[in-house]
Backbone as CSV, one residue per row, in Angstrom:
resi,resn,N_x,N_y,N_z,CA_x,CA_y,CA_z,C_x,C_y,C_z
1,MET,225.735,-73.669,140.187,225.811,-72.673,141.220,224.535,-72.749,142.077
2,ARG,224.710,-72.859,143.353,223.591,-72.905,144.275,223.132,-71.493,144.623
3,LEU,221.834,-71.286,144.558,221.290,-69.956,144.881,220.832,-69.947,146.330
4,ASP,221.831,-69.802,147.217,221.582,-69.827,148.631,221.574,-68.392,149.189
5,ARG,221.510,-68.272,150.494,221.459,-66.979,151.159,222.594,-66.063,150.739
6,SER,223.819,-66.603,150.574,224.964,-65.788,150.187,224.719,-65.180,148.785
7,TRP,224.253,-65.973,147.851,223.975,-65.472,146.527,222.871,-64.420,146.573
8,ILE,221.822,-64.702,147.357,220.703,-63.760,147.470,221.164,-62.428,148.003
9,GLU,221.968,-62.419,149.071,222.447,-61.172,149.653,223.300,-60.378,148.670
10,LEU,224.005,-61.058,147.782,224.817,-60.353,146.781,223.980,-59.728,145.657
11,ASN,222.747,-60.132,145.530,221.959,-59.722,144.359,220.667,-58.976,144.673
12,ILE,220.346,-58.749,145.954,219.203,-57.903,146.287,219.686,-56.873,147.319
13,PRO,218.922,-55.806,147.523,219.390,-54.797,148.498,219.292,-55.191,149.957
14,HIS,218.709,-56.308,150.307,218.532,-56.697,151.702,219.732,-57.553,152.150
15,HIS,220.321,-57.154,153.293,221.543,-57.812,153.759,221.406,-58.143,155.241
16,GLY,222.278,-59.018,155.692,222.289,-59.366,157.090,220.972,-59.941,157.549
17,ARG,220.509,-59.520,158.693,219.252,-60.053,159.246,218.036,-59.673,158.402
18,MET,218.121,-58.626,157.577,216.965,-58.259,156.739,216.868,-59.106,155.493
19,CYS,217.843,-59.896,155.161,217.710,-60.842,154.081,216.966,-62.021,154.671
20,LEU,215.711,-62.186,154.293,214.832,-63.162,154.929,214.789,-64.516,154.252
21,LEU,215.319,-64.629,153.045,215.250,-65.864,152.275,216.479,-66.736,152.480
22,ASP,216.294,-68.051,152.571,217.401,-68.970,152.706,217.923,-69.494,151.390
23,GLU,217.013,-69.748,150.429,217.442,-70.244,149.136,216.337,-70.162,148.094
24,VAL,216.777,-70.202,146.833,215.866,-70.302,145.724,215.714,-71.778,145.426
25,ILE,214.443,-72.242,145.423,214.177,-73.658,145.162,214.102,-73.921,143.666
26,ALA,213.404,-73.037,142.933,213.263,-73.157,141.494,212.864,-71.819,140.922
27,TRP,213.185,-71.595,139.663,212.790,-70.370,139.001,212.865,-70.565,137.485
28,ASP,212.101,-69.725,136.799,212.203,-69.574,135.363,211.828,-68.139,135.010
29,ALA,211.651,-67.817,133.761,211.410,-66.446,133.367,210.111,-65.876,133.940
30,GLY,209.152,-66.709,134.285,207.880,-66.192,134.776,207.519,-66.544,136.223
31,HIS,208.409,-67.224,136.934,208.046,-67.710,138.277,209.280,-67.903,139.115
32,ILE,209.093,-67.766,140.432,210.163,-68.089,141.377,209.577,-68.703,142.622
33,CYS,210.321,-69.619,143.217,209.901,-70.275,144.470,211.098,-70.226,145.408
34,CYS,210.941,-69.650,146.585,212.008,-69.507,147.573,211.623,-70.129,148.893
35,ARG,212.589,-70.529,149.659,212.374,-71.166,150.969,213.009,-70.300,152.057
36,SER,212.380,-70.320,153.250,212.908,-69.588,154.378,212.526,-70.242,155.713
37,SER,213.424,-70.150,156.657,213.148,-70.575,158.025,213.343,-69.408,158.997
38,THR,213.567,-68.232,158.478,213.908,-67.071,159.334,212.733,-66.608,160.204
39,HIS,211.510,-67.014,159.869,210.354,-66.590,160.667,210.420,-67.108,162.090
40,ARG,211.275,-68.108,162.343,211.430,-68.697,163.677,212.464,-67.959,164.523
41,TRP,213.180,-67.023,163.936,214.217,-66.296,164.683,213.569,-65.531,165.863
42,PRO,214.041,-65.727,167.088,213.475,-64.973,168.206,213.787,-63.459,168.108
43,ASP,214.867,-63.123,167.358,215.226,-61.705,167.192,214.997,-61.244,165.780
44,HIS,213.946,-61.773,165.139,213.581,-61.378,163.754,213.471,-59.850,163.696
45,PRO,214.031,-59.228,162.686,214.007,-57.747,162.608,212.621,-57.146,162.438
46,LEU,211.637,-57.939,162.041,210.280,-57.411,161.842,209.355,-57.748,163.011
47,ARG,209.877,-58.435,164.034,209.008,-58.767,165.200,208.562,-57.486,165.910
48,SER,207.338,-57.552,166.369,206.803,-56.446,167.163,205.989,-57.040,168.292
49,GLN,206.210,-56.521,169.482,205.552,-57.037,170.693,205.679,-58.548,170.822
50,ASN,206.898,-59.022,170.562,207.275,-60.419,170.672,206.518,-61.354,169.755
51,ARG,206.109,-60.869,168.588,205.456,-61.728,167.590,205.736,-61.224,166.189
52,LEU,205.606,-62.146,165.227,205.817,-61.805,163.826,204.476,-61.988,163.126
53,GLY,203.756,-60.894,162.899,202.437,-60.913,162.306,202.472,-61.370,160.858
54,ILE,201.347,-61.873,160.362,201.239,-62.361,159.004,201.542,-61.285,157.957
55,ALA,201.240,-60.031,158.237,201.491,-58.995,157.274,202.969,-58.908,156.909
56,CYS,203.856,-59.377,157.801,205.269,-59.421,157.480,205.571,-60.396,156.376
57,GLY,204.650,-61.296,156.070,204.810,-62.204,154.939,204.923,-61.495,153.633
58,ILE,204.410,-60.270,153.554,204.543,-59.474,152.320,206.028,-59.241,152.029
59,GLU,206.849,-59.026,153.069,208.257,-58.848,152.864,208.946,-60.080,152.306
60,TYR,208.518,-61.260,152.733,209.067,-62.499,152.164,208.734,-62.573,150.682
61,ALA,207.482,-62.275,150.328,207.068,-62.301,148.930,207.821,-61.251,148.121
62,ALA,207.984,-60.047,148.692,208.666,-58.978,147.975,210.139,-59.334,147.726
63,GLN,210.781,-59.985,148.714,212.151,-60.372,148.494,212.288,-61.450,147.422
64,SER,211.311,-62.364,147.347,211.338,-63.355,146.278,211.203,-62.688,144.934
65,MET,210.369,-61.645,144.852,210.251,-60.892,143.585,211.558,-60.175,143.246
66,ALA,212.237,-59.634,144.255,213.521,-58.978,144.035,214.564,-59.982,143.495
67,VAL,214.554,-61.180,144.062,215.443,-62.224,143.564,215.115,-62.572,142.122
68,HIS,213.833,-62.697,141.823,213.404,-62.998,140.476,213.875,-61.886,139.534
69,GLY,213.702,-60.659,139.959,214.185,-59.529,139.116,215.683,-59.599,138.870
70,ALA,216.440,-59.983,139.930,217.884,-60.126,139.736,218.237,-61.213,138.757
71,LEU,217.488,-62.325,138.820,217.758,-63.433,137.926,217.359,-63.161,136.493
72,THR,216.274,-62.414,136.296,215.784,-62.220,134.918,216.149,-60.853,134.350
73,GLY,216.652,-59.953,135.191,216.904,-58.602,134.724,218.373,-58.260,134.579
74,GLY,219.204,-59.184,134.202,220.619,-58.871,133.993,221.565,-59.769,134.755
75,ALA,221.091,-60.467,135.758,221.977,-61.348,136.518,222.497,-62.481,135.699
76,LEU,221.774,-62.872,134.660,222.247,-63.953,133.796,223.636,-63.646,133.254
77,SER,223.841,-62.388,132.908,225.152,-61.995,132.349,226.211,-61.876,133.467
78,ARG,225.792,-61.925,134.731,226.729,-61.842,135.837,227.032,-63.190,136.452
79,GLY,226.689,-64.256,135.778,227.067,-65.586,136.219,225.999,-66.361,136.919
80,ALA,224.730,-65.957,136.841,223.655,-66.723,137.430,223.409,-67.942,136.550
81,PRO,222.863,-68.999,137.100,222.605,-70.203,136.307,221.466,-69.990,135.315
82,THR,221.356,-70.902,134.403,220.253,-70.796,133.426,218.955,-71.118,134.164
83,PRO,217.801,-70.642,133.627,216.529,-70.873,134.332,216.285,-72.346,134.618
84,GLY,215.603,-72.585,135.717,215.318,-73.950,136.150,215.670,-74.097,137.619
85,ALA,215.650,-75.273,138.103,216.047,-75.528,139.481,217.528,-75.291,139.685
86,PRO,217.958,-74.631,140.746,219.384,-74.378,140.993,220.113,-75.721,141.127
87,THR,221.338,-75.725,140.725,222.160,-76.920,140.844,222.638,-77.005,142.284
88,PRO,222.905,-78.218,142.809,223.304,-78.360,144.193,224.745,-77.932,144.472
89,ALA,225.569,-77.838,143.456,226.971,-77.566,143.670,227.165,-76.089,144.036
90,ALA,227.932,-75.805,145.066,228.181,-74.449,145.496,229.332,-73.858,144.645
91,PRO,229.308,-72.571,144.356,230.387,-71.983,143.584,231.675,-71.934,144.390
92,ARG,232.811,-71.899,143.707,234.071,-71.773,144.409,234.212,-70.383,145.060
93,ALA,233.774,-69.381,144.357,233.815,-68.014,144.875,232.445,-67.373,144.579
94,ALA,232.060,-66.465,145.433,230.767,-65.792,145.215,230.833,-64.922,143.982
95,PRO,229.759,-64.827,143.228,229.729,-63.934,142.088,229.954,-62.503,142.544
96,PRO,230.564,-61.682,141.703,230.782,-60.305,142.140,229.452,-59.558,142.306
97,ARG,229.466,-58.649,143.238,228.263,-57.808,143.479,228.125,-56.854,142.283
98,PRO,226.912,-56.730,141.775,226.720,-55.781,140.667,227.109,-54.383,141.123
99,ALA,227.683,-53.593,140.212,228.141,-52.246,140.553,226.977,-51.349,140.936
100,ALA,225.856,-51.424,140.210,224.699,-50.596,140.500,223.448,-51.407,140.203
101,PRO,223.025,-52.242,141.160,221.809,-53.040,140.923,220.601,-52.154,140.791
102,GLU,219.691,-52.529,139.890,218.452,-51.799,139.746,217.573,-52.106,140.965
103,ILE,217.059,-51.054,141.602,216.291,-51.245,142.797,214.808,-51.101,142.447
104,GLY,214.003,-52.040,142.906,212.582,-51.967,142.734,211.897,-51.545,144.051
105,PHE,210.792,-50.855,143.918,210.026,-50.420,145.072,208.650,-51.028,145.002
106,LEU,208.192,-51.551,146.118,206.847,-52.102,146.181,205.895,-50.921,146.133
107,ALA,205.200,-50.767,145.014,204.368,-49.598,144.781,202.899,-49.823,145.127
108,GLY,202.470,-51.058,145.133,201.046,-51.306,145.452,200.793,-52.751,145.711
109,LEU,199.763,-52.998,146.499,199.273,-54.354,146.803,197.798,-54.416,146.522
110,ARG,197.330,-55.525,146.013,195.915,-55.734,145.725,195.504,-57.116,146.144
111,ASP,194.223,-57.259,146.472,193.630,-58.557,146.763,194.452,-59.403,147.777
112,VAL,195.042,-58.730,148.747,195.815,-59.440,149.758,194.865,-60.184,150.693
113,ARG,195.112,-61.460,150.846,194.283,-62.334,151.657,195.209,-62.938,152.759
114,LEU,194.826,-62.700,154.013,195.597,-63.206,155.147,194.831,-64.365,155.755
115,HIS,195.440,-65.535,155.838,194.731,-66.728,156.304,195.115,-67.172,157.699
116,VAL,196.142,-66.573,158.271,196.567,-66.868,159.643,196.906,-65.517,160.286
117,ALA,197.098,-65.536,161.587,197.383,-64.287,162.310,198.879,-63.979,162.425
118,ARG,199.718,-65.052,162.454,201.121,-64.805,162.668,201.955,-65.861,162.022
119,LEU,203.280,-65.548,161.896,204.221,-66.478,161.268,205.135,-67.166,162.259
120,ASP,205.462,-66.521,163.356,206.455,-67.038,164.284,206.035,-68.301,165.022
121,ASP,204.770,-68.656,164.992,204.328,-69.886,165.633,204.232,-71.086,164.704
122,LEU,204.714,-70.920,163.474,204.704,-72.013,162.486,206.004,-72.793,162.602
123,GLU,205.927,-74.078,162.664,207.094,-74.939,162.756,207.778,-75.180,161.372
124,ALA,206.964,-75.362,160.350,207.489,-75.686,159.034,208.070,-74.433,158.351
125,GLU,208.907,-74.696,157.340,209.518,-73.613,156.583,208.462,-72.855,155.775
126,LEU,208.796,-71.606,155.437,207.920,-70.794,154.580,208.372,-70.991,153.131
127,ILE,207.389,-71.031,152.263,207.663,-71.106,150.832,206.990,-69.867,150.200
128,ALA,207.786,-69.066,149.566,207.301,-67.859,148.888,207.337,-68.091,147.384
129,ASP,206.149,-68.120,146.776,205.995,-68.296,145.332,205.560,-66.961,144.737
130,ALA,206.164,-66.578,143.624,205.739,-65.371,142.923,205.703,-65.676,141.433
131,GLU,204.608,-65.255,140.805,204.490,-65.444,139.338,204.356,-64.081,138.705
132,LEU,205.218,-63.871,137.689,205.211,-62.580,136.950,203.982,-62.608,136.013
133,ILE,203.084,-61.654,136.210,201.876,-61.567,135.376,202.126,-60.680,134.188
134,ALA,202.773,-59.527,134.397,203.115,-58.582,133.338,204.291,-57.740,133.818
135,GLY,205.013,-57.223,132.844,206.133,-56.340,133.257,206.914,-55.846,132.062
136,ASP,207.668,-54.777,132.319,208.579,-54.225,131.342,209.764,-53.661,132.137
137,HIS,210.576,-52.833,131.519,211.772,-52.305,132.229,211.421,-51.334,133.315
138,GLY,210.165,-50.835,133.354,209.788,-49.848,134.348,209.032,-50.404,135.513
139,SER,208.284,-51.489,135.324,207.483,-52.046,136.407,207.134,-53.498,136.146
140,ALA,206.621,-54.133,137.191,206.199,-55.546,137.066,205.011,-55.771,137.982
141,LEU,204.140,-56.673,137.544,203.008,-57.105,138.330,203.185,-58.602,138.640
142,TYR,203.144,-58.931,139.920,203.307,-60.306,140.386,202.071,-60.739,141.162
143,GLU,201.768,-62.032,141.058,200.856,-62.695,142.002,201.767,-63.485,142.945
144,PHE,201.452,-63.463,144.221,202.308,-64.178,145.177,201.432,-65.001,146.134
145,VAL,202.063,-66.053,146.636,201.440,-66.944,147.636,202.543,-67.314,148.623
146,LEU,202.215,-67.234,149.897,203.122,-67.688,150.970,202.464,-68.869,151.637
147,THR,203.190,-70.017,151.700,202.662,-71.215,152.275,203.643,-71.774,153.315
148,SER,203.135,-72.712,154.113,203.945,-73.452,155.055,203.311,-74.821,155.215
149,ALA,204.092,-75.866,154.945,203.567,-77.229,155.025,202.305,-77.363,154.187
150,SER,202.328,-76.830,152.971,201.196,-76.855,152.013,200.001,-76.089,152.477
151,ARG,200.094,-75.338,153.534,198.990,-74.508,154.033,199.166,-73.082,153.513
152,ARG,198.151,-72.557,152.873,198.184,-71.188,152.373,198.101,-70.210,153.533
153,LEU,199.108,-69.322,153.629,199.174,-68.356,154.724,198.650,-66.988,154.259
154,MET,199.045,-66.600,153.050,198.613,-65.328,152.480,198.810,-65.357,150.976
155,SER,198.089,-64.479,150.314,198.235,-64.372,148.853,197.843,-62.969,148.445
156,GLY,198.199,-62.601,147.211,197.843,-61.299,146.717,198.586,-60.948,145.437
157,ARG,198.489,-59.700,145.038,199.188,-59.174,143.870,200.017,-57.994,144.326
158,ALA,201.160,-57.829,143.690,202.036,-56.695,144.011,202.540,-56.039,142.760
159,THR,202.589,-54.734,142.793,203.183,-53.933,141.706,204.533,-53.438,142.166
160,VAL,205.564,-53.703,141.361,206.901,-53.247,141.672,207.308,-52.254,140.599
161,VAL,207.838,-51.102,141.052,208.341,-50.052,140.122,209.835,-50.033,140.279
162,PHE,210.533,-50.021,139.140,211.990,-50.005,139.143,212.510,-48.592,139.022
163,ASP,213.486,-48.240,139.822,214.157,-46.958,139.837,213.162,-45.803,139.697
164,ALA,212.311,-45.654,140.731,211.258,-44.666,140.746,211.829,-43.247,140.623
165,SER,213.015,-42.967,141.152,213.561,-41.630,141.071,213.801,-41.213,139.623
166,ARG,214.221,-42.186,138.793,214.453,-41.884,137.407,213.121,-41.753,136.622
167,ARG,212.172,-42.639,136.939,210.889,-42.629,136.237,210.030,-41.452,136.571
168,PHE,210.047,-40.972,137.822,209.150,-39.924,138.278,209.855,-38.652,138.651
169,ASN,211.111,-38.511,138.278,211.887,-37.300,138.568,211.871,-36.891,140.028
170,ILE,212.079,-37.883,140.887,212.064,-37.673,142.332,213.408,-37.159,142.756
């Protein structure tokens, strides 16, 4: 099963133009690597004043973390492939959408380093890498790096909290 944009949209809360990832390149229990070319869209949903600033790269990293959560947090029982590089064969039919996917919220960022000013002027594809540092059923800590043509664009750490309304009685 190929983990392309269609699969990603079925397994994370971001849909349509807000789904920024094109495909999962590789993943395992502690890491995910995703590819995207959406930063070149002239009508990108995060563009402001006709530009896509580097801080928008956080959303690319966050979506890769969401995909990783879908793959490691129950999606295996919904027909996702075993850990490793996705197979090139496309499925005959899309996997069913989970009835109630667990939603994670980006709760904090640390040590964010921005190495360029914007994303929309980059020709090469974006690669979003995220490594799970620690986590449980309530939260996860990831280190992330966004690159393009082997050039580091941004990096940092992100804390994701799952179902905050249940955890904090919101």
